[in-house]
C-alpha positions in Angstrom: -150.9 -113.8 117.6 -147.9 -116.1 117.2 -144.4 -114.6 116.9 -143.5 -115.2 113.2 -139.8 -115.8 114.0 -140.7 -118.5 116.6 -143.2 -120.0 114.2 -140.8 -120.0 111.2 -138.0 -121.9 113.0 -140.5 -124.2 114.8 -141.7 -125.4 111.4 -138.3 -126.4 110.1 -137.5 -130.0 109.3 -134.9 -131.8 111.4 -132.5 -131.7 108.4 -133.0 -128.0 107.9 -132.5 -127.3 111.6 -129.3 -129.4 111.6 -128.0 -127.5 108.5 -128.8 -124.1 110.1 -126.9 -125.1 113.3 -124.0 -126.3 111.1 -124.0 -123.0 109.2 -124.2 -121.0 112.4 -121.0 -122.8 113.7 -119.1 -122.2 110.5 -116.8 -119.2 110.8 -117.2 -118.0 107.2 -120.9 -118.4 106.8 -122.6 -115.1 107.4 -126.0 -114.8 109.1 -127.2 -113.2 105.9 -126.6 -116.4 104.0 -128.8 -118.3 106.6 -131.5 -115.6 106.2 -131.3 -115.9 102.4 -131.6 -119.7 102.4 -134.0 -120.2 105.3 -135.6 -116.9 106.1 -134.3 -116.6 109.6 -132.6 -113.4 110.7 -129.7 -113.3 113.2 -132.0 -113.1 116.2 -134.0 -116.1 115.0 -130.8 -118.1 114.5 -129.8 -117.2 118.1 -133.2 -118.4 119.4 -132.9 -121.6 117.4 -129.4 -122.2 118.7 -130.5 -121.5 122.3 -133.4 -123.9 122.0 -131.4 -126.7 120.3 -128.1 -126.7 122.3 -127.0 -127.3 125.8 -126.5 -124.1 127.8 -122.7 -124.5 127.8 -122.5 -125.2 124.1 -124.7 -122.2 123.4 -122.5 -119.9 125.5 -119.4 -121.2 123.7 -121.0 -120.6 120.3 -122.1 -117.0 121.3 -118.6 -116.2 122.6 -117.3 -117.5 119.3 -119.5 -115.5 116.9 -119.8 -112.3 118.9 -117.8 -109.7 117.1 -116.6 -112.1 114.4 -116.3 -110.1 111.3 -116.9 -113.0 109.0 -120.4 -113.7 110.4 -121.7 -110.4 108.9 -121.3 -109.4 105.2 -121.0 -105.7 106.0 -118.1 -106.4 108.4 -116.1 -108.7 106.1 -112.9 -107.6 104.5 -113.1 -107.0 100.8 -112.2 -109.9 98.7 -114.0 -112.5 100.7 -117.0 -113.4 98.5 -117.6 -117.0 99.5 -119.0 -118.6 102.6 -116.6 -121.5 102.8 -113.3 -122.9 101.7 -113.6 -124.8 98.4 -112.1 -127.9 100.0 -114.3 -127.8 103.0 -117.1 -130.0 101.8 -116.3 -133.6 101.0 -118.6 -135.7 98.8 -121.1 -137.5 100.9 -122.1 -141.1 100.1 -125.8 -141.9 100.1 
């Protein structure tokens, strides 16, 4: 039987995979937001990142997110109720 986590992230589109990687790199986007939007828990995001990044980049990312309070909703300080700065996203031309 196939592992549902492996199967779920293997079936993602290139655009979804790219967005998940972008969200995982963002400091204020919690893993719970990725799980809510894409159905991937933290361990699945880690596997996706490992399989889509160079080893050095993966190690840098893991060092960056390990212990970061903003990556987990339960560890966030009170008052932070958004995943990004309102000025973070600029309009994209099509």
